[in-house]
C-alpha positions as CSV (number, residue, x, y, z in Angstrom):
1,X,347.6,-13.8,121.5
2,X,349.1,-17.2,122.8
3,X,352.7,-16.2,122.0
4,X,352.5,-13.2,123.9
5,X,351.1,-14.9,126.7
6,X,353.8,-17.7,126.5
7,X,356.5,-14.8,126.2
8,X,355.1,-13.2,129.4
9,X,355.4,-16.1,131.5
10,X,358.7,-17.3,130.2
11,X,361.6,-17.8,132.6
12,X,359.0,-17.5,135.7
13,X,359.1,-21.0,137.3
14,X,355.9,-21.6,139.1
15,X,355.6,-23.0,142.6
16,X,352.4,-25.5,143.1
17,X,349.8,-25.7,140.5
18,X,347.4,-22.8,140.2
19,X,349.8,-20.3,141.8
20,X,350.3,-18.7,138.5
21,X,347.0,-17.1,138.8
22,X,348.2,-15.0,141.8
23,X,351.4,-13.8,139.8
24,X,353.4,-14.7,142.6
25,X,355.6,-18.1,142.8
26,X,355.6,-17.9,146.5
27,X,351.7,-18.3,147.0
28,X,351.9,-22.0,147.3
29,X,348.4,-23.6,148.5
30,X,348.5,-23.4,152.2
31,X,350.5,-20.4,152.3
32,X,348.1,-18.0,150.9
33,X,347.8,-14.9,152.8
34,X,344.6,-14.7,155.0
35,X,343.2,-11.6,153.3
36,X,343.3,-13.6,149.6
37,X,341.0,-16.5,150.6
38,X,337.7,-16.8,152.4
39,X,338.0,-17.4,156.1
40,X,335.4,-20.1,157.6
41,X,334.1,-19.0,161.1
42,X,334.0,-21.5,163.6
43,X,330.9,-19.5,165.2
44,X,327.6,-19.9,163.5
45,X,326.1,-16.7,162.0
46,X,323.5,-15.3,164.4
47,X,320.1,-15.8,163.0
48,X,317.7,-12.8,163.0
49,X,314.6,-12.9,165.2
50,X,311.6,-12.4,162.9
51,X,309.6,-11.0,166.0
52,X,312.3,-8.1,166.2
53,X,312.4,-4.9,164.2
54,X,314.8,-2.1,164.4
55,X,314.0,0.8,166.7
56,X,314.1,3.4,163.8
57,X,311.5,1.3,161.8
58,X,309.3,1.0,164.7
59,X,309.2,4.6,165.4
60,X,308.8,5.4,161.6
61,X,305.8,2.7,161.5
62,X,304.2,4.6,164.4
63,X,303.8,7.7,162.1
64,X,306.2,9.9,164.4
65,X,308.7,10.6,161.8
66,X,310.9,9.0,158.9
67,X,313.5,6.3,159.6
68,X,316.3,8.9,159.1
69,X,314.7,11.3,161.6
70,X,314.2,8.6,164.1
71,X,318.0,8.0,164.0
72,X,318.6,11.5,164.9
73,X,315.9,11.2,167.8
74,X,317.6,7.9,169.0
75,X,321.0,9.5,169.2
76,X,319.8,12.5,171.2
77,X,318.2,10.4,173.8
78,X,314.8,11.1,173.1
79,X,313.8,7.3,172.9
80,X,313.3,4.9,175.6
81,X,312.6,1.1,175.5
82,X,310.8,-0.4,178.6
83,X,312.1,2.5,180.6
84,X,315.6,2.6,179.5
85,X,317.1,5.4,177.1
86,X,318.5,3.9,173.9
87,X,321.1,5.9,171.9
88,X,322.5,2.7,170.0
89,X,321.9,2.7,166.2
90,X,320.4,-0.5,165.0
91,X,319.0,-1.5,168.1
92,X,316.0,-4.0,167.9
93,X,312.8,-4.2,169.7
94,X,309.8,-6.3,169.8
95,X,306.2,-5.3,169.2
96,X,305.2,-6.0,172.8
97,X,308.1,-3.6,174.1
98,X,307.2,-0.2,175.8
99,X,308.9,2.2,173.1
100,X,308.2,5.9,174.2
101,X,309.2,9.0,172.2
102,X,309.8,12.0,174.1
103,X,307.9,10.6,177.2
104,X,304.8,9.6,175.1
105,X,304.2,5.9,174.2
106,X,304.1,5.2,170.5
107,X,302.8,1.9,168.8
108,X,303.7,1.1,165.0
109,X,300.4,-0.7,164.4
110,X,297.3,0.7,162.9
111,X,295.0,1.9,165.8
112,X,291.8,-0.3,166.0
113,X,288.6,-0.1,167.8
114,X,286.5,-2.9,168.2
115,X,283.0,-3.1,169.9
116,X,281.8,-6.6,170.9
117,X,278.4,-7.7,172.3
118,X,279.7,-10.4,174.6
119,X,277.6,-13.6,175.2
120,X,277.7,-15.7,178.4
121,X,280.4,-18.2,178.8
122,X,283.5,-16.4,177.6
123,X,286.0,-15.2,180.0
124,X,287.4,-11.4,179.5
125,X,291.1,-12.4,179.4
126,X,294.0,-12.5,176.8
127,X,295.6,-15.4,178.7
128,X,295.7,-18.8,176.9
129,X,294.3,-21.8,178.7
130,X,291.2,-20.1,180.2
131,X,288.8,-22.0,178.0
132,X,286.7,-19.7,175.6
133,X,287.6,-16.2,175.8
134,X,286.5,-12.9,174.4
135,X,289.6,-13.0,172.2
136,X,288.2,-15.8,170.2
137,X,285.2,-13.7,169.4
138,X,287.3,-10.9,167.7
139,X,289.9,-13.0,166.5
140,X,289.2,-12.0,162.8
141,X,288.3,-8.3,163.6
142,X,291.8,-6.8,162.9
143,X,295.4,-7.8,162.6
144,X,296.2,-5.1,165.3
145,X,296.8,-6.6,168.6
146,X,293.8,-5.3,170.5
147,X,292.8,-5.9,174.1
148,X,289.6,-5.4,176.0
149,X,289.1,-2.2,178.2
150,X,288.0,-3.7,181.7
151,X,286.2,-6.7,182.3
152,X,283.0,-8.6,182.3
153,X,282.7,-11.9,184.1
154,X,282.3,-15.1,182.2
155,X,278.5,-15.3,183.1
156,X,278.2,-11.6,182.3
157,X,277.1,-10.2,178.8
158,X,277.1,-7.0,176.8
159,X,279.3,-4.4,175.6
160,X,283.0,-4.7,175.6
161,X,285.5,-2.4,173.8
162,X,288.8,-3.8,172.5
163,X,291.5,-1.4,171.2
164,X,295.4,-0.7,171.0
165,X,295.2,3.0,171.5
166,X,296.6,3.9,174.9
167,X,295.0,7.4,174.9
168,X,291.4,5.6,174.9
169,X,292.5,3.2,177.5
170,X,293.5,6.1,179.8
171,X,290.1,7.8,179.3
172,X,288.5,4.6,180.7
173,X,290.8,4.1,183.6
174,X,290.8,7.7,184.7
175,X,288.7,7.6,188.0
176,X,287.8,11.2,187.7
177,X,286.9,11.5,184.1
178,X,286.3,7.9,183.2
179,X,283.7,6.8,180.4
180,X,280.6,5.7,182.1
181,X,279.0,2.1,181.6
182,X,275.3,1.3,182.0
183,X,274.2,-2.0,183.2
184,X,270.8,-3.8,183.2
185,X,270.9,-6.1,186.4
186,X,268.3,-8.7,187.4
187,X,268.5,-9.7,190.8
188,X,266.8,-12.7,192.6
189,X,264.3,-10.6,194.5
190,X,263.0,-7.1,194.5
191,X,265.6,-4.3,195.4
192,X,264.2,-2.5,198.6
193,X,263.9,1.3,198.3
194,X,266.1,1.7,201.3
195,X,268.8,-0.3,199.6
196,X,268.5,1.7,196.2
197,X,269.0,4.9,198.4
198,X,271.9,3.5,200.1
199,X,273.5,2.7,196.8
200,X,272.8,6.3,195.5
201,X,274.4,8.0,198.4
202,X,277.2,5.5,198.7
203,X,278.6,3.4,201.5
204,X,281.7,1.8,202.8
205,X,282.7,-1.9,202.5
206,X,285.9,-2.8,204.6
207,X,286.7,1.0,204.9
208,X,286.5,1.6,201.1
209,X,283.8,3.8,199.6
210,X,281.6,2.1,197.2
211,X,279.9,4.9,194.9
212,X,278.1,4.7,191.6
213,X,277.2,7.3,189.1
214,X,273.4,6.5,188.8
215,X,270.9,3.8,189.9
216,X,267.1,3.5,189.2
217,X,264.3,0.9,188.9
218,X,263.8,-0.2,185.1
219,X,260.4,1.5,184.0
220,X,257.8,-0.9,183.5
221,X,259.5,-3.9,184.9
222,X,259.5,-5.6,188.3
223,X,261.6,-3.9,191.1
224,X,264.3,-6.8,190.8
225,X,265.5,-5.2,187.5
226,X,267.5,-2.0,187.8
227,X,269.8,0.1,185.8
228,X,273.2,1.0,187.2
229,X,276.0,3.4,185.8
230,X,279.4,3.3,186.8
231,X,282.8,4.5,185.6
232,X,284.9,1.7,187.1
233,X,286.3,-0.5,184.2
234,X,285.5,-3.9,185.8
235,X,282.2,-5.2,187.0
236,X,283.5,-6.2,190.5
237,X,282.1,-3.2,192.1
238,X,278.6,-4.4,191.2
239,X,279.3,-7.9,192.8
240,X,280.6,-6.1,195.9
241,X,277.5,-4.1,196.2
242,X,274.9,-6.5,196.0
243,X,276.9,-9.2,198.1
244,X,277.0,-6.9,200.9
245,X,273.3,-6.1,200.7
246,X,272.3,-9.9,200.4
247,X,271.1,-10.0,196.9
248,X,272.1,-12.4,194.0
249,X,272.7,-11.1,190.6
250,X,270.9,-13.6,188.1
251,X,271.7,-11.5,184.9
252,X,274.2,-8.8,184.2
253,X,274.2,-7.0,180.8
254,X,276.3,-4.0,179.9
255,X,273.8,-2.1,177.5
256,X,276.1,1.0,176.8
257,X,279.6,2.4,177.1
258,X,279.1,6.2,176.9
259,X,277.1,6.9,173.9
260,X,277.8,3.6,172.4
261,X,275.1,1.0,172.5
262,X,274.2,-2.5,171.2
263,X,272.1,-1.5,168.1
264,X,272.6,-3.7,165.2
265,X,275.2,-5.9,167.2
266,X,273.9,-9.3,167.7
267,X,275.0,-11.3,170.6
268,X,278.4,-12.6,169.9
269,X,279.1,-10.3,167.1
270,X,281.4,-7.2,166.8
271,X,281.8,-3.9,164.7
272,X,284.3,-1.4,164.1
273,X,283.9,2.1,165.5
274,X,282.9,4.6,163.1
275,X,284.9,7.9,163.0
276,X,282.0,9.9,164.5
277,X,281.7,7.3,167.3
278,X,285.4,7.4,167.8
279,X,285.5,11.2,168.0
280,X,282.6,11.4,170.3
281,X,284.4,8.9,172.6
282,X,287.5,11.0,172.6
283,X,285.4,14.0,173.6
284,X,283.6,12.3,176.5
């Protein structure tokens, strides 16, 4: 075998060492064609952002369709990101981006519904640097990025619902068909009957109508304890009512959200909604 190799190379002078491997004497080191040797780029390779995922994967994870079908939907202009139609293949998005398919917002995370019995001393916010917040209390409830619906003041307590389901959030924020919340309120003095009737009928503060769903005295308790039902997602309207009528709120407790109550949820604890509770909530 070695003889045949010698005969094959006989009479073929080599250029510089190692060029015989190329089979061409003119391929001297430094003259190697660009395509035959690796090229070092002066531009560093772009690192992928771990917080970004491909748009087709985002759509597939949301349960709309497969990744291959998502590519078709993207190409035909059915997908928008933060209000802009995207037709680019391989486009990447972040989980916090607003992605819509055929006009409806989609979310790649598993839907979660967490009901918290909030104690006093926790701010209802998702912002950091606000001291103790309700997010600290539900930190271990789910890996989905849930947010509270509505607000309870730092010194208020009671039920607060968290979810990442925009359909459920819309039900709460719909002023006509919103989900009612029932509050147990303790005032610094007895609520006069004429003030109770004024709240029942509604009145204007700075030109804005202030109205509630229901209000009544708590049976068997002093007239300073009342039950009040509103559909507003916050508790600011309650403060507005009693500030205007010259009462101070000493205790405010959200005791029910629609059909959901604090039963079996100790103060500071939470639970996941059952399928039955969730279905009833959707039908309200």
